[in-house]
C-alpha positions in Angstrom: 76.9 -161.2 -25.0 74.4 -162.6 -27.5 71.0 -163.6 -26.1 68.1 -165.4 -27.8 64.5 -165.1 -26.7 62.3 -167.8 -28.1 58.6 -167.6 -28.7 56.9 -170.9 -29.7 54.3 -170.8 -32.5 50.7 -171.8 -31.9 51.3 -175.0 -33.8 54.4 -176.5 -35.4 54.4 -177.8 -39.0 57.9 -178.3 -40.5 60.0 -180.6 -42.6 63.5 -180.7 -41.2 66.6 -182.0 -42.9 68.6 -183.5 -40.0 72.4 -183.4 -40.0 74.2 -186.5 -41.2 75.4 -188.9 -38.5 78.7 -187.9 -36.9 79.2 -191.5 -35.7 78.8 -192.9 -39.2 80.8 -190.1 -40.9 83.9 -190.4 -38.7 84.0 -194.2 -39.0 83.5 -194.2 -42.7 86.3 -191.6 -43.1 88.8 -193.8 -41.2 87.7 -197.0 -43.0 87.8 -195.2 -46.4 91.3 -193.9 -45.6 92.5 -197.4 -44.5 91.2 -198.7 -47.9 93.3 -196.0 -49.7 90.1 -194.4 -51.0 90.6 -191.4 -53.3 87.2 -189.8 -52.6 85.6 -189.1 -49.2 82.2 -190.7 -48.6 79.4 -188.4 -49.5 76.7 -186.7 -47.3 79.2 -186.4 -44.4 78.3 -184.6 -41.3 79.3 -180.9 -41.3 80.0 -180.9 -37.6 83.3 -179.7 -36.1 84.5 -183.3 -35.2 84.0 -184.5 -38.8 85.7 -181.4 -40.3 88.7 -182.0 -38.1 88.8 -185.6 -39.2 88.7 -184.7 -42.9 91.5 -182.1 -42.4 93.7 -184.6 -40.5 93.3 -187.3 -43.2 93.8 -185.0 -46.2 96.4 -182.4 -45.3 99.2 -184.8 -44.3 100.6 -182.5 -41.5 103.3 -183.8 -39.2 101.4 -182.3 -36.2 97.7 -182.9 -36.2 95.6 -180.7 -34.0 92.2 -182.3 -33.5 91.0 -179.4 -31.2 88.3 -180.8 -28.9 87.2 -183.8 -31.0 87.4 -186.9 -28.8 86.3 -189.3 -31.5 89.0 -188.0 -33.8 91.7 -188.4 -31.1 90.8 -192.0 -30.5 90.2 -193.1 -34.1 93.2 -191.3 -35.5 95.5 -192.7 -32.8 94.8 -196.2 -34.0 94.8 -195.1 -37.7 98.2 -193.4 -37.4 99.7 -196.5 -35.6 99.3 -198.5 -38.9 100.0 -195.7 -41.3 103.6 -195.1 -42.4 105.2 -191.9 -41.1 105.8 -190.2 -37.8 103.3 -187.6 -36.5 102.3 -185.9 -33.3 98.6 -185.7 -32.5 97.4 -183.1 -30.1 94.3 -181.0 -29.1 92.9 -178.3 -26.9 94.1 -177.9 -23.3 91.0 -179.9 -22.2 91.8 -182.6 -24.7 95.2 -182.9 -23.1 93.5 -183.7 -19.8 91.4 -186.5 -21.2 92.9 -190.0 -20.6 93.9 -192.2 -23.5 96.1 -194.8 -21.8 93.7 -197.7 -22.3 93.9 -197.3 -26.0 97.6 -196.6 -26.1 98.4 -199.7 -24.0 96.2 -201.9 -26.3 97.9 -200.5 -29.4 101.4 -201.0 -27.8 100.4 -204.6 -27.1 99.8 -205.0 -30.8 103.3 -203.6 -31.5 102.5 -199.9 -32.0 105.2 -197.2 -31.4 103.5 -194.5 -29.4 105.1 -192.2 -26.8 103.6 -189.5 -24.6 104.9 -186.0 -25.5 104.2 -184.5 -22.0 102.1 -186.3 -19.4 102.0 -190.1 -19.1 98.6 -191.4 -20.1 97.4 -188.2 -21.9 97.8 -186.5 -25.3 99.8 -185.2 -27.1 101.1 -188.4 -28.6 104.0 -189.0 -30.9 103.1 -192.0 -33.2 105.4 -193.8 -35.6 103.3 -195.9 -38.0 104.3 -199.4 -38.8 103.0 -202.9 -39.6 101.5 -204.3 -36.3 102.1 -207.9 -35.7 100.0 -208.6 -32.6 96.6 -210.1 -33.1 94.8 -210.6 -29.7 93.7 -208.1 -27.0 91.5 -208.2 -24.0 89.7 -205.0 -22.8 87.1 -204.4 -20.2 83.7 -204.2 -21.8 82.8 -201.0 -19.9 85.5 -198.9 -21.6 84.5 -196.3 -24.2 83.2 -197.9 -27.3 85.4 -195.5 -29.3 88.5 -197.4 -28.0 87.0 -200.6 -29.1 85.9 -199.2 -32.5 89.3 -197.7 -33.1 91.0 -201.1 -32.6 88.4 -202.9 -34.7 88.7 -200.6 -37.6 92.5 -201.2 -38.0 91.9 -205.0 -37.5 91.8 -205.9 -41.2 95.2 -204.2 -41.8 97.0 -206.3 -39.1 99.2 -209.1 -40.4 97.2 -211.8 -38.6 93.9 -209.9 -38.1 92.6 -209.2 -34.7 90.7 -211.1 -31.9 89.2 -208.8 -29.4 87.9 -210.1 -26.0 85.7 -207.9 -23.9 85.5 -208.8 -20.2 82.6 -208.1 -17.9 79.6 -206.0 -19.0 79.6 -204.5 -22.5 78.0 -201.1 -22.2 78.1 -199.8 -25.8 77.2 -202.8 -28.0 75.1 -200.7 -30.5 78.1 -198.5 -31.3 80.3 -201.6 -31.7 77.8 -203.1 -34.0 77.7 -199.9 -36.0 81.4 -200.1 -36.5 81.2 -203.8 -37.5 78.5 -203.0 -40.0 80.4 -200.3 -41.7 83.5 -202.5 -41.8 81.5 -205.2 -43.5 80.1 -202.6 -46.0 83.8 -202.0 -47.0 84.5 -205.7 -47.5 86.0 -206.6 -44.1 85.2 -209.9 -42.3 84.4 -208.8 -38.8 82.0 -210.7 -36.6 81.0 -211.6 -33.0 82.3 -215.2 -32.4 80.8 -215.3 -28.9 78.8 -212.8 -26.7 82.2 -211.3 -25.6 84.6 -211.8 -28.5 85.0 -210.3 -31.9 87.1 -211.7 -34.7 88.5 -209.6 -37.6 90.2 -211.3 -40.5 93.3 -209.9 -42.1 92.0 -208.5 -45.4 92.2 -205.3 -47.5 89.3 -202.9 -47.2 87.5 -202.5 -50.6 86.8 -199.0 -51.4 83.7 -198.9 -53.6 84.1 -198.0 -57.3 83.0 -194.6 -58.5 79.3 -194.3 -59.4 80.0 -191.1 -61.3 82.4 -193.0 -63.5 79.8 -195.8 -63.9 77.4 -193.3 -65.4 79.4 -193.2 -68.7 79.1 -196.9 -69.1 75.4 -196.7 -68.4 75.4 -194.1 -71.2 77.3 -196.4 -73.5 74.8 -199.2 -72.8 71.9 -196.9 -73.5 73.3 -195.6 -76.8 74.7 -198.9 -78.2 72.5 -201.1 -80.4 73.5 -204.1 -78.2 75.3 -204.0 -74.9 76.0 -206.3 -71.9 78.4 -204.4 -69.6 79.6 -205.5 -66.2 81.0 -202.9 -63.8 83.1 -204.3 -60.9 83.3 -202.9 -57.4 79.9 -201.1 -57.1 77.9 -201.7 -53.9 74.2 -202.2 -53.7 73.9 -200.1 -50.5 76.2 -197.3 -51.6 77.1 -194.2 -49.6 77.6 -192.3 -52.9 74.8 -190.0 -54.0 75.5 -190.7 -57.7 74.4 -194.3 -57.3 70.9 -192.8 -57.9 71.9 -192.6 -61.5 71.1 -196.3 -61.9 67.4 -195.5 -61.1 67.3 -192.7 -63.6 68.9 -194.9 -66.3 66.3 -197.6 -65.6 63.7 -195.2 -67.1 65.9 -195.0 -70.2 65.8 -198.7 -70.6 68.8 -200.0 -68.6 68.4 -202.6 -65.9 70.9 -203.0 -63.1 71.6 -206.4 -61.7 73.8 -206.5 -58.6 76.2 -209.4 -58.3 78.9 -210.3 -55.7 81.4 -208.5 -58.0 79.4 -205.4 -58.9 76.7 -204.8 -61.4 75.6 -206.1 -64.8 73.8 -203.7 -67.2 71.2 -204.9 -69.7 69.0 -203.1 -72.2 65.2 -203.4 -72.0 64.5 -201.3 -75.0 62.0 -199.2 -73.1 62.2 -195.4 -73.4 60.0 -192.5 -72.0 58.4 -189.9 -74.2 60.0 -187.3 -72.0 62.4 -187.3 -69.1 62.0 -184.9 -66.2 64.4 -185.0 -63.3 65.8 -182.8 -60.4 69.6 -183.1 -60.3 70.2 -180.9 -57.3 71.6 -183.9 -55.4 73.4 -185.5 -58.4 74.8 -182.5 -60.4 77.8 -184.5 -61.7 75.5 -186.7 -63.7 73.7 -183.9 -65.5 76.1 -183.8 -68.5 75.7 -187.6 -68.9 71.9 -187.4 -69.1 71.7 -184.2 -71.2 73.9 -185.8 -73.9 72.2 -189.2 -73.6 68.7 -187.9 -73.9 69.5 -185.7 -76.9 71.1 -188.5 -78.7 68.1 -190.8 -78.0 65.7 -188.0 -79.2 64.0 -188.0 -75.8 62.9 -184.4 -74.9 63.8 -183.5 -71.3 63.6 -180.9 -68.6 66.3 -181.1 -65.9 66.1 -178.8 -62.9 68.4 -178.3 -59.9 71.4 -177.4 -62.0 72.4 -174.2 -60.3 75.8 -175.6 -59.3 76.8 -176.4 -62.9 77.8 -172.8 -63.7 80.5 -172.8 -61.1 82.0 -176.3 -61.7 85.3 -176.8 -63.7 83.6 -174.8 -66.4 80.2 -173.2 -66.9 78.7 -176.6 -67.7 75.3 -175.2 -68.8 76.9 -173.0 -71.4 79.3 -175.7 -72.5 76.6 -178.3 -73.0 74.5 -176.0 -75.1 77.5 -175.0 -77.3 78.8 -178.5 -77.8 75.4 -180.2 -78.4 74.7 -177.5 -81.0 77.7 -178.8 -83.0 75.9 -182.2 -83.0 72.7 -180.7 -84.2 70.7 -180.2 -80.9 69.3 -176.9 -79.7 69.2 -177.0 -75.9 67.5 -174.2 -73.9 68.3 -172.9 -70.5 66.2 -171.1 -67.8 67.1 -169.3 -64.6 70.7 -170.5 -64.7 69.4 -173.7 -63.2 67.3 -175.6 -65.8 68.2 -177.3 -69.1 65.5 -178.5 -71.4 65.1 -179.8 -74.9 61.9 -180.0 -76.9 63.3 -181.9 -79.8 64.5 -178.8 -81.8 67.3 -179.6 -84.2 69.8 -177.6 -86.3 72.3 -178.6 -89.0 75.1 -180.6 -87.3 78.8 -179.9 -88.2 80.3 -182.3 -90.6 83.3 -183.1 -88.4 82.3 -181.7 -85.0 85.2 -181.2 -82.5 84.0 -181.3 -79.0 85.7 -178.7 -76.8 86.3 -180.1 -73.2 87.0 -176.8 -71.4 89.5 -178.4 -69.0 86.5 -180.3 -67.6 86.9 -184.1 -67.3 83.2 -184.7 -67.3 82.7 -182.9 -70.7 85.2 -185.3 -72.3 83.6 -188.5 -70.7 80.0 -187.5 -71.2 80.5 -186.7 -74.9 82.8 -189.6 -75.9 79.9 -192.1 -76.1 78.2 -189.8 -78.6 80.6 -191.2 -81.2 78.1 -194.2 -81.3 75.6 -191.8 -83.0 78.1 -189.3 -84.5 81.0 -191.3 -85.9 82.8 -188.2 -87.4 83.0 -186.5 -83.9 86.4 -185.7 -82.3 87.2 -185.0 -78.7 89.7 -182.1 -78.0 92.1 -182.3 -75.1 91.1 -185.8 -74.0 93.8 -185.9 -71.3 91.4 -183.9 -68.9 89.9 -187.3 -67.8 92.8 -187.8 -65.5 91.1 -185.7 -62.8 88.7 -188.5 -61.9 89.1 -191.5 -64.3 92.7 -191.7 -65.7 92.0 -195.1 -67.3 88.9 -194.0 -69.2 90.3 -194.2 -72.7 92.1 -197.5 -72.0 88.8 -198.9 -70.7 87.0 -197.8 -73.9 89.6 -199.7 -75.9 89.1 -202.7 -73.8 85.3 -202.5 -74.6 86.1 -202.5 -78.3 86.3 -198.7 -79.1 89.1 -197.6 -81.3 90.9 -194.6 -79.7 93.1 -192.8 -82.3 95.4 -189.9 -81.5 94.8 -187.3 -84.3 97.7 -185.0 -83.2 
């Protein structure tokens, strides 16, 4: 048996990074899945309940074992009811003793096909997903807020939306409001219409556009002599860590104006003498900024790049090699820092940028053609990993994309 003995210090001084919210993580995962999101929200909780949820949503198993995760059992029961396919959802012996009849009855009232595998009123459940046609339910307000949240989150996918009436005392209003706020963040129209009723309009969830992909358009705006670019589907209060790229680009002279549709980019013409930045939380943007700063002749020192060596390729080595072809001598330090002091070398006459089976090498270097018109990109098809329409979008923006095979 392991035993801990604890001895407190004379005084406590600490900075603690608390874990991400499980309540937000699990709701965001379900809403993202209902919106057919390709990428999971970032900064998710690493707790068991959230890991179980991620596994259930990504592995596509016919039998889903959520172990002891009560939140996952309730949220996934509703999710599977509106998702095509037939699955069994089960859990630990204790989970199979926890009642779920209130939620199952409500879902059946909406038209869901759910049967109990063993004991009436308890998991495991066999669920056949379908389009639900019901649109109104009444529940007691003192039931678990997870039942209420599970029903609310599938509301936008129902043919006629959902009106949910809560009778008596509502004991978990803050959790219900958390669910409604996250639904609204993903484009749903879900509001209290009275102190005891919630209305959810039928509407597709909008999964936010990819801020990592947006970085290449910020780069194009920065390098182009003139540019006005609008990017659709980006949210002001984003869950994506790479949204911080907009702030870094503001120091390179690009303003971000948020609109109901997304963002508009405009050049201010301002530029720093040197750019220093820690990329530990946004490593996927490092290639974009390394290339951009070199082409703008802005010396830089970028730290926090330790994960770049173990990405699709060794991105530190790849950046140094390919930028040298364009005439820029980039230095590295401690396998985690890239810096440039302005040192140049003779560029190749017709540089061919190797992409190393790395989508971000292709997309970060493509805008360099603005400054190096003789440049070619090798193996351009690698962009399909994250941005299959990249080359078509460049064409739409006026770039000529010519296949030199």
